[in-house]
C-alpha positions in Angstrom: 0.1 0.2 0.0 1.2 3.5 -0.9 0.9 6.7 0.8 1.5 10.3 -0.2 1.2 13.6 1.6 -0.3 17.3 0.5 -1.0 20.0 2.2 -5.1 19.3 0.8 -7.0 16.8 -0.1 -10.5 17.5 -1.6 -12.9 14.4 -2.3 -15.1 15.1 -5.5 -14.1 16.7 -8.8 -17.5 18.9 -9.3 -17.3 22.5 -9.9 -16.8 23.2 -6.1 -14.1 20.8 -5.2 -12.2 21.6 -9.0 -12.4 25.8 -7.8 -10.7 24.8 -4.4 -8.3 22.9 -5.7 -7.4 25.3 -8.2 -8.0 28.4 -6.2 -5.3 26.8 -3.3 -2.8 24.7 -5.9 -2.9 28.9 -7.6 -1.1 29.6 -4.0 1.4 27.5 -3.9 -0.2 24.8 -2.1 -0.3 20.7 -2.8 -3.7 20.1 -3.3 -4.9 16.2 -4.7 -8.1 16.3 -6.2 -9.6 12.9 -5.4 -12.6 11.5 -7.9 -14.2 8.1 -7.5 -15.3 8.3 -11.0 -13.0 8.1 -14.1 -13.0 11.6 -15.6 -15.0 12.7 -17.8 -17.9 11.1 -16.4 -22.1 11.4 -16.9 -23.2 13.3 -13.9 -27.3 13.3 -13.4 -27.4 17.4 -13.6 -29.8 19.7 -15.6 -27.0 21.0 -16.7 -27.8 25.0 -16.3 -25.0 27.3 -16.0 -26.1 30.9 -14.7 -24.2 34.1 -16.1 -24.0 34.9 -12.5 -22.0 31.6 -12.5 -19.7 32.2 -15.5 -19.1 35.8 -14.0 -16.9 33.8 -10.9 -14.6 32.1 -13.0 -11.8 33.8 -14.6 -11.6 31.5 -17.5 -13.4 31.0 -20.5 -16.1 28.2 -20.7 -17.4 28.4 -24.2 -15.6 24.8 -24.9 -18.7 23.6 -22.8 -20.9 25.4 -23.3 -23.8 23.5 -25.8 -26.5 26.5 -26.1 -26.7 29.9 -25.0 -30.7 30.6 -23.1 -32.2 34.1 -23.3 -35.6 33.1 -23.2 -37.4 31.1 -21.1 -41.4 29.5 -21.6 -43.3 29.4 -18.9 -45.9 27.0 -18.4 -48.8 26.9 -15.6 -50.0 23.2 -15.1 -49.0 22.0 -18.7 -51.1 25.2 -20.2 -50.1 26.4 -23.4 -48.0 29.1 -21.6 -45.6 32.0 -22.5 -42.1 33.2 -24.2 -40.7 35.8 -22.1 -37.6 37.0 -23.7 -34.1 39.0 -22.1 -32.1 40.8 -24.0 -28.6 39.6 -22.7 -28.0 35.8 -21.7 -29.2 34.2 -18.8 -27.5 30.7 -18.6 -25.6 28.4 -20.8 -26.6 24.5 -21.4 -23.9 22.2 -20.3 -23.4 18.3 -20.3 -21.4 17.9 -16.6 -19.4 15.7 -18.1 -17.7 17.7 -20.4 -18.1 21.1 -17.9 -16.7 19.5 -14.9 -13.9 17.7 -17.1 -12.9 21.5 -17.9 -12.9 22.6 -14.6 -10.9 19.5 -13.3 -8.5 20.3 -16.1 -7.7 24.4 -14.8 -7.1 22.6 -11.1 -4.4 20.4 -12.9 -3.0 23.1 -14.8 -2.9 25.5 -11.7 -0.6 22.3 -10.2 -3.1 20.2 -8.3 -2.9 16.1 -8.7 -5.8 14.2 -9.8 -6.9 10.9 -9.0 -9.7 9.8 -10.3 -11.3 6.2 -10.4 -10.3 6.5 -6.9 -13.0 5.8 -4.1 -12.4 6.4 -0.5 -13.4 3.8 2.0 -12.5 5.7 4.8 -11.9 8.6 6.3 -10.0 9.6 9.5 -9.7 13.5 10.8 -7.0 14.0 13.8 -5.5 16.8 15.5 -2.5 16.9 13.3 -4.2 15.9 9.9 -6.1 13.7 8.1 -5.9 10.4 6.6 -7.8 9.4 3.4 -7.8 5.7 2.5 -8.6 4.3 -0.4 -7.9 1.0 -2.2 -5.0 2.3 -3.7 -3.3 3.6 -0.8 -3.6 6.3 2.3 -3.4 9.6 1.6 -2.3 12.1 4.5 -3.3 15.5 4.1 -3.0 18.7 6.3 -6.4 19.7 5.8 -9.2 18.2 3.9 -12.5 19.1 1.9 -15.5 17.0 1.1 -17.1 18.1 -2.1 -18.4 15.0 -2.6 -22.0 15.9 -3.3 -25.5 15.5 -1.1 -24.7 11.6 -0.1 -20.8 12.3 0.6 -18.7 10.4 2.4 -17.0 13.6 4.5 -19.7 14.8 6.0 -20.6 11.4 7.6 -17.7 10.5 8.7 -16.5 13.6 9.9 -19.7 14.2 11.8 -20.7 17.6 9.8 -24.0 18.6 8.4 -26.5 16.6 9.9 -29.5 18.7 9.4 -30.8 19.3 6.1 -33.8 19.4 4.1 -33.4 17.4 0.7 -35.0 18.0 -2.4 -35.7 15.5 -4.7 -35.2 15.1 -9.5 -36.1 12.7 -11.9 -33.7 14.0 -14.4 -33.1 12.2 -18.1 -31.3 12.8 -21.4 -34.2 12.8 -24.1 -33.1 11.5 -27.7 -35.2 13.7 -30.5 -35.0 14.5 -33.8 -32.7 17.2 -34.7 -35.4 19.5 -35.5 -37.0 19.4 -32.4 -34.1 20.3 -30.4 -33.3 23.2 -33.0 -36.8 24.4 -32.1 -35.8 24.8 -28.6 -32.0 26.8 -29.6 -32.1 29.7 -27.1 -35.1 28.6 -24.9 -35.7 26.6 -21.6 -38.9 26.1 -20.4 -40.4 25.7 -16.8 -43.6 24.3 -15.9 -44.9 25.1 -12.1 -48.2 24.6 -10.1 -48.4 20.2 -10.9 -46.8 19.3 -7.5 -47.2 22.0 -4.7 -43.6 23.4 -4.7 -41.9 21.5 -7.5 -41.5 22.3 -10.8 -40.4 20.8 -14.1 -38.0 21.6 -16.9 -36.5 21.7 -20.5 -32.6 22.4 -20.9 -31.9 22.4 -24.6 -28.3 20.9 -25.2 -26.2 20.6 -28.8 -28.2 17.0 -29.8 -30.6 16.5 -27.3 -33.1 17.8 -24.2 -32.5 17.2 -20.5 -36.3 17.0 -19.0 -36.6 16.6 -15.6 -38.9 17.3 -12.5 -38.3 18.2 -9.1 -39.8 18.4 -5.6 -39.5 18.3 -2.2 -38.8 15.1 -1.0 -42.3 14.1 0.7 -43.4 14.8 -3.2 -41.0 12.1 -4.5 -44.2 9.1 -5.0 -45.2 11.8 -7.4 -42.6 12.8 -9.8 -42.6 9.8 -11.8 -46.2 10.4 -12.7 -45.2 14.3 -13.4 -42.2 13.2 -15.3 -44.7 11.1 -18.3 -47.4 13.3 -17.9 -44.8 16.3 -18.5 -43.0 14.4 -21.3 -46.6 13.7 -23.4 -47.6 17.3 -23.3 -44.1 18.7 -24.8 -44.8 17.9 -28.6 -41.0 15.9 -29.0 -42.5 13.7 -32.0 -40.4 10.5 -31.8 -38.2 10.5 -28.5 -36.3 8.3 -26.8 -35.6 8.6 -22.6 -32.2 7.6 -21.8 -30.2 8.2 -18.5 -33.3 8.6 -16.4 -31.5 8.8 -13.0 -33.0 10.3 -9.3 -30.7 13.0 -7.0 -31.0 14.5 -4.1 -30.6 18.0 -3.5 -29.8 19.1 0.0 -30.4 22.2 1.9 -28.9 23.2 4.4 -30.9 24.6 7.9 -30.1 27.4 9.8 -26.6 27.4 10.7 -25.6 23.9 10.8 -21.6 23.3 11.0 -19.8 22.9 7.7 -16.2 23.6 9.2 -14.7 20.6 12.1 -11.2 21.1 13.0 -9.4 19.9 10.2 -12.1 19.6 7.8 -14.7 21.5 5.4 -17.5 20.6 3.4 -18.5 22.8 0.1 -20.9 22.7 -2.6 -23.6 19.9 -2.5 -21.9 18.4 0.4 -22.7 21.5 2.4 -26.4 22.2 1.0 -25.7 25.6 -0.6 -28.2 25.4 -3.2 -30.8 27.6 -3.4 -33.9 26.3 -2.2 -36.6 28.5 -4.8 -35.0 27.4 -7.9 -32.6 24.2 -7.0 -29.5 25.9 -8.8 -26.3 24.7 -7.4 -23.7 25.2 -9.4 -23.3 28.9 -9.0 -23.2 27.9 -5.1 -20.9 25.3 -5.3 -18.7 27.5 -7.2 -18.8 30.6 -4.2 -18.7 28.0 -1.5 -15.3 27.0 -2.8 -14.0 30.6 -3.4 -15.4 31.6 0.3 -13.5 28.7 1.5 -10.1 29.0 -0.5 -9.2 31.6 1.6 -9.2 29.9 5.1 -7.9 27.4 4.2 -4.8 29.1 2.7 -4.5 30.9 5.9 -4.8 27.5 7.7 -2.3 25.5 5.9 0.0 28.6 6.8 -0.7 27.5 11.1 0.1 25.2 13.0 -3.5 25.0 14.3 -5.6 25.6 11.9 -8.9 27.5 12.2 -11.5 26.9 9.6 -14.7 29.0 11.3 -13.9 32.0 9.6 -15.3 29.6 6.6 -18.3 29.3 8.3 -19.0 32.7 9.1 -18.2 33.5 5.7 -20.8 31.0 4.3 -23.3 32.6 6.5 -22.9 35.7 5.9 -22.5 36.0 1.6 -25.5 33.0 1.4 -27.3 32.2 4.5 -29.5 35.1 4.6 -30.2 35.0 0.6 -30.7 31.2 1.0 -33.3 31.8 3.8 -34.9 34.4 1.7 -35.2 31.7 -1.2 -37.0 29.5 1.0 -39.9 31.6 2.5 -40.6 33.1 -1.1 -41.1 29.5 -2.1 -43.4 28.9 0.6 -45.7 32.0 -0.2 -45.3 31.3 -4.0 -46.8 27.5 -3.1 -49.8 29.4 -1.4 -50.4 31.5 -4.5 -48.9 29.9 -8.0 -51.7 31.0 -10.5 -51.3 34.7 -8.8 -47.5 34.6 -9.3 -47.6 33.1 -12.9 -50.1 35.4 -13.7 -47.9 38.6 -12.3 -44.8 36.8 -14.5 -47.1 36.5 -17.8 -48.2 40.5 -17.9 -45.4 42.7 -15.6 -42.0 42.4 -17.0 -40.7 43.4 -13.6 -40.7 40.1 -12.4 -39.1 38.7 -15.1 -36.5 41.0 -15.4 -35.9 40.8 -12.0 -35.4 37.3 -12.2 -33.1 37.6 -15.0 -30.7 40.1 -13.1 -30.4 37.5 -10.4 -29.5 34.9 -13.4 -27.2 37.2 -14.4 -25.5 38.4 -10.5 -27.0 41.9 -10.7 -29.5 40.9 -8.8 -30.4 38.4 -5.8 -33.5 37.2 -3.1 -32.5 39.8 -0.5 -32.9 42.5 -2.9 -36.1 41.0 -4.1 -37.5 40.8 -1.0 -36.8 44.7 -0.4 -39.1 45.5 -2.9 -42.2 43.4 -1.6 -43.8 46.3 0.0 -46.1 45.1 2.9 -45.6 41.7 1.8 -41.9 41.7 4.0 -43.4 41.5 7.4 -45.4 38.1 6.8 -42.5 36.8 5.2 -40.6 34.8 8.5 -43.6 33.5 8.7 -42.4 31.0 6.0 -39.0 30.4 7.6 -38.5 26.8 6.7 
């Protein structure tokens, strides 16, 4: 059995793990990025990278972009719906195998070592460092970052992040005639109202459509029926369903810890996705960027303190997540009214698009609600 030592070990080569590995490697520290699958690998995901997520990155992601989105088709319970355009790109469609591979290669170019196809068997967090046990050997690191998703081993074995609210999603890649794919071109679709606090989507890729449904966990038994009904409503022609899979979207509750001694969590492992939309890529990258300064500072100390990351995460993201959760519950009481307002008033759509572009957030939207702001605390998750 072989052993190796690094300053930082990152478990999981998704957007958060690759981002943190790159940032810390650029600071001159030794980093190993451990991924259980061989890269590139398929990842169940709608594959939407918002413009605000793209703005976080200081390199070009266009090699991974399959479609650029400037408009949305909104339907209520799969009716005819309406199209809302925007004058600038709001999101970019990617396949996660290519997107994650691009981010991982950027981490490697910065100096991080990649170990893919390496499944973690066990971790040990000690006062003087961490040990990651793999089939190939043991990796020792001064600090350990869990970027291994909703069901990751790091959070479980480190005793972190026990309080989460889990959403569920069902998503598949749908093969349709190419002329049907081109009908979507710069457009995504969202359907609401069929399941309380849930929605369906169509995200077009270069040669197929990614179609899914998502909702709070208690609605999981109804997702398959919703999915099949939504597919039937889309006029896709002769289509074929492939790679249909379910996955969890964890949402962090209150101020549950994401850092402990020499271990921290980022991305889905930290439950940082948006409670209203389920968007995760922006929040994954942002959480990694918030963690990087704390990790670099911790590596320069004999007794690393990771709590500055916890405070940074709470300060930058917790209030926005709480507000998103409140607004989701308020919306769920009056979905038809909200959709009517969205259809007839451009202000609501423009506010949403500005958020997707990084020029707005849920807290700013809350400030514009007038008297409704007073009742939002009632809907705190």
